[in-house]
C-alpha positions as CSV (number, residue, x, y, z in Angstrom):
1,X,-226.7,-69.0,87.6
2,X,-224.5,-67.8,90.8
3,X,-225.4,-64.7,92.6
4,X,-222.3,-63.4,93.7
5,X,-221.3,-60.3,93.2
6,X,-218.0,-59.6,94.7
7,X,-215.0,-61.6,93.5
8,X,-211.3,-62.2,94.2
9,X,-208.7,-60.3,92.9
10,X,-206.5,-61.1,90.2
11,X,-203.5,-61.0,91.9
12,X,-205.1,-63.5,94.6
13,X,-206.2,-65.7,92.0
14,X,-202.4,-66.1,89.9
15,X,-200.8,-66.4,94.0
16,X,-202.9,-69.4,94.2
17,X,-201.9,-70.7,90.6
18,X,-198.6,-70.6,91.4
19,X,-198.7,-71.7,95.1
20,X,-197.6,-68.7,96.5
21,X,-200.7,-68.1,98.9
22,X,-200.3,-68.8,102.6
23,X,-202.2,-72.2,103.8
24,X,-204.9,-68.9,105.3
25,X,-205.7,-67.3,102.0
26,X,-205.5,-70.4,99.7
27,X,-208.3,-71.4,102.0
28,X,-210.0,-68.7,101.2
29,X,-209.7,-69.0,98.1
30,X,-210.0,-72.9,97.2
31,X,-213.6,-72.6,99.5
32,X,-214.4,-69.0,97.3
33,X,-213.8,-71.1,93.6
34,X,-215.7,-74.4,94.5
35,X,-218.8,-71.5,94.5
36,X,-218.1,-69.2,92.0
37,X,-217.6,-70.0,88.2
38,X,-216.8,-66.4,87.3
39,X,-213.1,-67.2,89.8
40,X,-212.9,-70.7,88.7
41,X,-212.8,-69.9,85.6
42,X,-210.4,-67.1,85.6
43,X,-208.2,-69.5,87.9
44,X,-208.7,-72.2,85.6
45,X,-206.8,-69.2,82.6
46,X,-204.0,-68.7,84.8
47,X,-203.2,-72.4,85.8
48,X,-203.2,-72.8,81.7
49,X,-200.8,-69.8,81.2
50,X,-198.4,-71.6,83.9
51,X,-198.6,-74.8,82.3
52,X,-197.3,-73.5,79.4
53,X,-194.2,-71.2,80.9
54,X,-193.4,-74.6,82.8
55,X,-193.9,-75.9,79.1
56,X,-191.1,-73.4,77.6
57,X,-188.8,-74.5,80.8
58,X,-186.0,-76.1,81.0
59,X,-185.6,-80.5,81.9
60,X,-184.6,-81.7,85.3
61,X,-183.6,-84.4,86.1
62,X,-186.1,-86.6,88.3
63,X,-184.2,-88.1,91.4
64,X,-184.5,-92.3,90.7
65,X,-186.9,-93.0,93.7
66,X,-189.1,-90.0,92.1
67,X,-192.5,-92.3,91.1
68,X,-192.0,-94.3,93.8
69,X,-192.1,-91.6,96.5
70,X,-194.6,-90.3,94.8
71,X,-196.8,-93.5,95.1
72,X,-195.4,-94.0,99.0
73,X,-197.0,-90.4,100.0
74,X,-200.1,-91.3,98.2
75,X,-200.6,-94.5,100.4
76,X,-200.3,-92.5,103.3
77,X,-203.3,-90.9,102.9
78,X,-206.4,-91.7,104.8
79,X,-209.0,-93.3,102.5
80,X,-211.3,-90.4,103.1
81,X,-209.1,-87.6,101.6
82,X,-207.8,-90.3,98.7
83,X,-211.4,-91.0,97.4
84,X,-213.5,-88.0,96.2
85,X,-216.2,-86.7,97.8
86,X,-219.7,-85.3,97.1
87,X,-220.8,-82.4,99.4
88,X,-225.0,-82.6,100.2
89,X,-226.6,-80.0,98.1
90,X,-227.7,-78.4,101.1
91,X,-224.3,-78.3,103.3
92,X,-223.4,-74.7,104.6
93,X,-219.8,-75.6,104.1
94,X,-218.0,-76.2,100.5
95,X,-215.5,-79.0,100.7
96,X,-212.3,-77.2,100.8
97,X,-213.8,-75.7,104.1
98,X,-214.9,-79.3,104.9
99,X,-211.9,-81.0,105.2
100,X,-210.5,-78.2,108.0
101,X,-213.6,-78.8,110.2
102,X,-214.1,-81.8,109.7
103,X,-217.5,-81.7,108.6
104,X,-220.0,-78.9,108.2
105,X,-221.4,-76.7,110.8
106,X,-222.6,-79.0,113.2
107,X,-219.0,-80.0,113.5
108,X,-217.5,-76.3,114.0
109,X,-216.3,-76.2,118.2
110,X,-217.3,-72.2,118.8
111,X,-216.4,-69.9,121.3
112,X,-218.0,-66.9,122.0
113,X,-216.0,-63.7,121.9
114,X,-218.7,-61.2,123.4
115,X,-222.3,-59.4,122.3
116,X,-223.3,-62.8,120.6
117,X,-220.2,-63.5,118.2
118,X,-218.8,-66.5,118.3
119,X,-215.8,-67.7,116.4
120,X,-213.4,-71.0,115.7
121,X,-209.8,-71.1,114.9
122,X,-208.8,-73.6,112.4
123,X,-205.5,-74.7,112.3
124,X,-203.4,-73.4,109.6
125,X,-199.7,-73.4,108.9
126,X,-197.7,-69.6,108.2
127,X,-197.7,-66.1,109.9
128,X,-201.8,-65.6,109.0
129,X,-204.9,-66.6,110.7
130,X,-207.7,-68.0,109.9
131,X,-211.0,-68.5,111.8
132,X,-215.0,-68.9,111.1
133,X,-217.2,-66.2,112.8
134,X,-220.5,-66.7,113.9
135,X,-222.4,-62.9,114.0
136,X,-226.5,-62.6,115.4
137,X,-228.5,-61.4,112.7
138,X,-228.7,-57.0,113.4
139,X,-224.8,-57.2,114.9
140,X,-222.3,-54.5,114.5
141,X,-218.8,-55.9,114.6
142,X,-216.5,-53.2,116.1
143,X,-215.0,-50.2,113.8
144,X,-211.2,-51.4,112.7
145,X,-209.0,-50.9,110.3
146,X,-206.1,-53.3,108.7
147,X,-202.4,-53.4,109.3
148,X,-202.3,-55.7,106.3
149,X,-204.7,-58.4,104.4
150,X,-207.8,-59.6,105.1
151,X,-210.1,-61.9,102.7
152,X,-213.8,-62.1,103.9
153,X,-215.5,-65.1,102.5
154,X,-220.3,-65.4,103.9
155,X,-221.2,-69.0,103.9
156,X,-224.6,-67.9,105.3
157,X,-226.7,-65.0,106.0
158,X,-225.0,-61.4,105.1
159,X,-223.4,-58.4,106.1
160,X,-223.1,-54.6,105.0
161,X,-220.5,-52.6,105.2
162,X,-218.7,-49.3,103.7
163,X,-217.9,-51.2,100.6
164,X,-221.5,-53.0,99.9
165,X,-224.2,-55.4,100.5
166,X,-222.5,-59.1,100.7
167,X,-224.1,-62.8,100.4
168,X,-223.0,-66.0,100.5
169,X,-219.8,-66.6,98.5
170,X,-219.0,-63.4,98.0
171,X,-215.9,-62.2,99.3
172,X,-214.2,-58.6,100.7
173,X,-210.7,-58.5,100.1
174,X,-209.4,-55.4,102.5
175,X,-206.3,-54.1,102.8
176,X,-205.0,-51.0,105.0
177,X,-206.8,-48.3,103.2
178,X,-210.5,-50.0,104.5
179,X,-211.3,-48.8,107.5
180,X,-215.3,-50.5,108.0
181,X,-217.9,-51.5,110.6
182,X,-219.4,-54.8,109.2
183,X,-223.4,-55.2,110.0
184,X,-224.7,-59.2,110.1
185,X,-228.4,-58.1,107.7
186,X,-231.3,-59.2,110.3
187,X,-233.0,-62.4,109.8
188,X,-230.2,-65.0,110.2
189,X,-226.9,-65.4,111.8
190,X,-224.0,-64.2,109.7
191,X,-221.5,-67.3,109.0
192,X,-217.9,-66.2,107.2
193,X,-214.5,-67.5,107.1
194,X,-212.3,-65.1,107.7
195,X,-208.4,-65.0,106.6
196,X,-206.1,-62.3,107.6
197,X,-202.0,-62.0,107.7
198,X,-202.0,-58.9,110.5
199,X,-203.5,-57.8,113.6
200,X,-206.7,-55.9,112.6
201,X,-206.3,-52.5,113.6
202,X,-209.4,-51.6,116.3
203,X,-210.6,-48.0,117.3
204,X,-212.6,-49.1,120.4
205,X,-210.7,-49.4,124.0
206,X,-212.6,-52.5,124.8
207,X,-211.6,-54.4,121.4
208,X,-208.1,-53.2,121.8
209,X,-207.9,-54.6,125.5
210,X,-209.3,-57.9,124.3
211,X,-207.4,-58.4,121.2
212,X,-204.7,-60.5,122.6
213,X,-206.9,-63.1,124.0
214,X,-208.9,-63.4,121.0
215,X,-206.0,-63.5,118.5
216,X,-207.4,-61.3,115.7
């Protein structure tokens, strides 16, 4: 039984099923769904509805070489991508995230951003940003708001803020209405996966000065 309390919204799951989310948000959704039975079931329901809608659409003729082109694309995949993989039970990162990092927590190339906090920006397409954050237990992140959407998923440890307690697998969906000060729960580092589509809105002077250099 999953202990996840904070889930993805229907709007996010429907957008993911339709393929309209940008890559950074899609990565958070895929990582969360790999751990969350409830959201995986809801996603499958939305995908089923989408399948019915596709069945009811008018048929469109494929190009004569469509099948050959598909097989040719499959042949270009590295062997490790083409073959199914099983994650070890003690891994911190679910498989969707491992594909971006090239492994588990030990493979992350961290960069210090101050106050013991470290980040690693992941390469994704689109205007948004996606990063891993490592926050020492008991450490508060700078007080901030949002200019757009931010999805933050806990991978290890936990944090607390105005919206409650977030442990492994939980996702905080933050928009322009949320202004908060996340604090990593004491006892162990909090490792998070965070995706944004706009820069954060920091209240303090120091974070605002550092923001252009950190890309947050």
